[in-house]
MMTF fields as JSON, N, C-alpha, C and O atoms, coordinates in Angstrom:
{
  "mmtfVersion": "1.0.0",
  "mmtfProducer": "UNKNOWN",
  "numBonds": 215,
  "numAtoms": 216,
  "numGroups": 54,
  "numChains": 1,
  "numModels": 1,
  "chainsPerModel": [1],
  "groupsPerChain": [54],
  "chainIdList": ["A"],
  "bondAtomList": [4, 2, 8, 6, 12, 10, 16, 14, 20, 18, 24, 22, 28, 26, 32, 30, 36, 34, 40, 38, 44, 42, 48, 46, 52, 50, 56, 54, 60, 58, 64, 62, 68, 66, 72, 70, 76, 74, 80, 78, 84, 82, 88, 86, 92, 90, 96, 94, 100, 98, 104, 102, 108, 106, 112, 110, 116, 114, 120, 118, 124, 122, 128, 126, 132, 130, 136, 134, 140, 138, 144, 142, 148, 146, 152, 150, 156, 154, 160, 158, 164, 162, 168, 166, 172, 170, 176, 174, 180, 178, 184, 182, 188, 186, 192, 190, 196, 194, 200, 198, 204, 202, 208, 206, 212, 210],
  "bondOrderList": [1, 1, 1, 1, 1, 1, 1, 1, 1, 1, 1, 1, 1, 1, 1, 1, 1, 1, 1, 1, 1, 1, 1, 1, 1, 1, 1, 1, 1, 1, 1, 1, 1, 1, 1, 1, 1, 1, 1, 1, 1, 1, 1, 1, 1, 1, 1, 1, 1, 1, 1, 1, 1],
  "groupList": [{"groupName": "UNK", "atomNameList": ["N", "CA", "C", "O"], "elementList": ["N", "C", "C", "O"], "formalChargeList": [0, 0, 0, 0], "bondAtomList": [1, 0, 2, 1, 3, 2], "bondOrderList": [1, 1, 2], "singleLetterCode": "X", "chemCompType": "L-PEPTIDE LINKING"}],
  "groupTypeList": [0, 0, 0, 0, 0, 0, 0, 0, 0, 0, 0, 0, 0, 0, 0, 0, 0, 0, 0, 0, 0, 0, 0, 0, 0, 0, 0, 0, 0, 0, 0, 0, 0, 0, 0, 0, 0, 0, 0, 0, 0, 0, 0, 0, 0, 0, 0, 0, 0, 0, 0, 0, 0, 0],
  "groupIdList": [1, 2, 3, 4, 5, 6, 7, 8, 9, 10, 11, 12, 13, 14, 15, 16, 17, 18, 19, 20, 21, 22, 23, 24, 25, 26, 27, 28, 29, 30, 31, 32, 33, 34, 35, 36, 37, 38, 39, 40, 41, 42, 43, 44, 45, 46, 47, 48, 49, 50, 51, 52, 53, 54],
  "secStructList": [7, 7, 7, 7, 6, 6, 7, 1, 7, 7, 3, 3, 3, 3, 3, 7, 7, 1, 2, 2, 2, 2, 2, 2, 2, 2, 2, 2, 2, 2, 6, 6, 7, 3, 3, 3, 3, 3, 7, 1, 1, 2, 2, 2, 2, 2, 2, 2, 2, 2, 2, 1, 7, 7],
  "xCoordList": [-9.179, -7.843, -6.863, -6.861, -6.043, -5.094, -3.974, -3.613, -3.443, -2.345, -1.046, -0.683, -0.352, 0.954, 2.009, 2.335, 2.536, 3.482, 4.805, 5.622, 5.041, 6.297, 6.226, 7.247, 5.035, 4.916, 5.547, 5.429, 6.211, 6.866, 6.111, 6.55, 4.998, 4.258, 2.951, 2.042, 2.85, 1.623, 1.596, 2.594, 0.447, 0.241, -1.113, -2.107, -1.143, -2.364, -2.699, -1.866, -3.907, -4.38, -5.3, -6.224, -5.062, -5.862, -6.365, -5.592, -7.679, -8.286, -8.629, -9.461, -7.982, -8.183, -6.923, -6.524, -6.3, -5.037, -5.227, -4.325, -6.399, -6.649, -5.968, -5.057, -6.399, -5.76, -5.8, -4.787, -6.964, -7.068, -6.291, -5.564, -6.446, -5.756, -4.246, -3.557, -3.735, -2.282, -1.763, -0.658, -2.554, -2.144, -2.102, -1.161, -3.123, -3.155, -1.985, -1.318, -1.743, -0.643, 0.697, 1.553, 0.881, 2.149, 2.375, 3.463, 1.355, 1.494, 1.779, 2.623, 1.081, 1.301, 2.717, 3.383, 3.174, 4.517, 5.58, 6.571, 5.376, 6.334, 6.369, 7.369, 5.261, 5.2, 5.776, 5.785, 6.254, 6.877, 5.925, 6.284, 4.715, 3.724, 3.836, 3.937, 3.818, 3.816, 2.473, 1.429, 2.49, 1.264, 1.051, 1.965, -0.163, -0.593, -1.607, -2.664, -1.306, -2.16, -2.717, -1.963, -4.035, -4.681, -5.654, -6.234, -5.819, -6.763, -7.171, -6.414, -8.353, -8.783, -7.933, -7.861, -7.296, -6.388, -4.955, -4.518, -4.214, -2.829, -1.979, -1.071, -2.263, -1.473, -1.72, -0.87, -2.869, -3.145, -2.197, -1.755, -1.884, -0.93, 0.455, 1.163, 0.838, 2.145, 2.221, 3.255, 1.139, 1.111, 1.231, 1.92, 0.557, 0.609, 2.033, 2.525, 2.683, 4.045, 4.994, 5.904, 4.801, 5.657, 5.455, 6.362, 4.292, 3.967, 4.739, 5.054, 5.042, 5.698, 7.144, 7.825, 7.599, 9.018, 9.929, 9.558, 11.104, 12.049, 13.045, 13.906],
  "yCoordList": [-26.358, -26.692, -26.275, -25.111, -27.179, -26.827, -25.937, -26.012, -25.111, -24.218, -24.994, -25.683, -24.885, -25.516, -24.456, -23.649, -24.447, -23.421, -23.476, -22.567, -24.5, -24.585, -23.803, -23.603, -23.361, -22.579, -21.208, -20.604, -20.73, -19.426, -18.359, -17.21, -18.711, -17.775, -17.313, -16.867, -17.414, -17.028, -15.529, -14.943, -14.916, -13.508, -13.367, -13.944, -12.608, -12.371, -10.897, -10.054, -10.578, -9.201, -8.953, -9.731, -7.89, -7.552, -6.124, -5.193, -5.975, -4.647, -4.248, -4.873, -3.211, -2.735, -2.942, -4.077, -1.854, -1.917, -1.596, -1.07, -1.914, -1.711, -2.795, -3.466, -2.965, -3.925, -5.335, -6.033, -5.762, -7.12, -7.277, -8.254, -6.312, -6.401, -6.411, -7.191, -5.539, -5.495, -6.761, -7.214, -7.332, -8.578, -9.741, -10.534, -9.839, -10.894, -10.716, -11.683, -9.474, -9.187, -9.569, -10.134, -9.266, -9.578, -11.086, -11.566, -11.827, -13.283, -13.895, -14.784, -13.423, -13.946, -13.628, -14.488, -12.406, -12.014, -12.829, -13.238, -13.065, -13.867, -15.307, -16.005, -15.755, -17.107, -17.16, -18.221, -16.027, -16.001, -15.719, -15.903, -15.275, -14.962, -13.484, -12.638, -13.172, -11.785, -11.175, -11.783, -9.977, -9.342, -8.007, -7.189, -7.801, -6.511, -5.96, -6.56, -4.837, -4.253, -2.929, -2.053, -2.789, -1.573, -1.034, -1.787, 0.282, 0.932, 2.243, 2.806, 2.727, 4.012, 5.163, 6.224, 4.952, 5.952, 5.485, 4.553, 6.102, 5.683, 5.69, 4.871, 6.601, 6.651, 5.421, 5.071, 4.764, 3.538, 2.424, 1.635, 2.355, 1.352, 1.653, 0.747, 2.919, 3.308, 2.985, 2.52, 3.227, 2.919, 1.409, 0.967, 0.628, -0.828, -1.339, -2.171, -0.849, -1.283, -0.86, -1.611, 0.321, 0.806, -0.036, -0.133, -0.635, -1.433, -2.754, -3.278, -3.292, -4.598, -4.507, -3.508, -5.558, -5.571, -5.681, -6.267, -5.122, -5.175, -6.285, -6.468],
  "zCoordList": [-15.921, -16.364, -15.268, -14.868, -14.78, -13.729, -14.265, -15.44, -13.404, -13.761, -13.818, -12.865, -14.926, -15.083, -14.783, -15.653, -13.586, -13.147, -13.894, -13.746, -14.683, -15.427, -16.732, -17.391, -17.11, -18.344, -18.149, -17.083, -19.179, -19.083, -19.87, -19.918, -20.479, -21.32, -20.677, -21.377, -19.369, -18.681, -18.421, -18.003, -18.673, -18.386, -17.696, -18.137, -16.629, -15.873, -15.941, -15.61, -16.365, -16.39, -15.206, -14.968, -14.468, -13.299, -13.455, -13.683, -13.326, -13.378, -11.955, -11.297, -11.5, -10.138, -9.316, -9.055, -8.912, -8.175, -6.704, -6.052, -6.189, -4.761, -3.945, -4.432, -2.726, -1.829, -2.405, -2.402, -2.901, -3.422, -4.735, -4.915, -5.65, -6.929, -6.788, -7.446, -5.924, -5.751, -5.083, -5.383, -4.181, -3.531, -4.506, -4.497, -5.346, -6.361, -7.323, -7.688, -7.728, -8.648, -8.035, -8.715, -6.767, -6.1, -6.034, -6.35, -5.626, -5.522, -6.893, -7.015, -7.917, -9.267, -9.752, -10.328, -9.523, -9.961, -9.241, -9.847, -7.952, -7.198, -7.689, -7.517, -8.308, -8.861, -10.276, -10.9, -10.783, -12.095, -13.241, -14.404, -12.93, -13.956, -14.306, -13.417, -15.597, -16.033, -15.662, -15.899, -15.082, -14.602, -15.301, -15.401, -15.779, -16.309, -15.324, -15.125, -14.708, -13.685, -14.197, -14.622, -14.155, -14.659, -13.617, -12.835, -13.626, -12.732, -13.383, -14.174, -13.06, -13.623, -13.093, -13.712, -11.954, -11.396, -11.599, -10.925, -12.504, -12.741, -11.475, -11.335, -10.56, -9.326, -8.447, -7.628, -8.607, -7.848, -8.271, -7.435, -9.549, -10.033, -9.476, -9.036, -9.496, -8.948, -7.453, -6.972, -6.72, -5.292, -5.06, -4.14, -5.901, -5.765, -5.994, -5.232, -7.027, -7.335, -6.224, -5.875, -5.665, -4.574, -3.307, -2.48, -3.155, -1.982, -1.964, -0.895, -3.154, -3.242, -2.766, -2.998, -2.1, -1.695, -2.91, -3.927, -2.794, -3.93, -3.772, -4.633]
}
């Protein structure tokens, strides 16, 4: 099923806030998709969010 970027109800869940997870989360968020980012280390999520440009 192709992604309809005009939808406003999209949510993406990502497990793992390492380099790949944070990159995927950033691209999805920039595309207007709500992102849920989880990691076994809470500080990894904080580091990922701090990495993104404001």
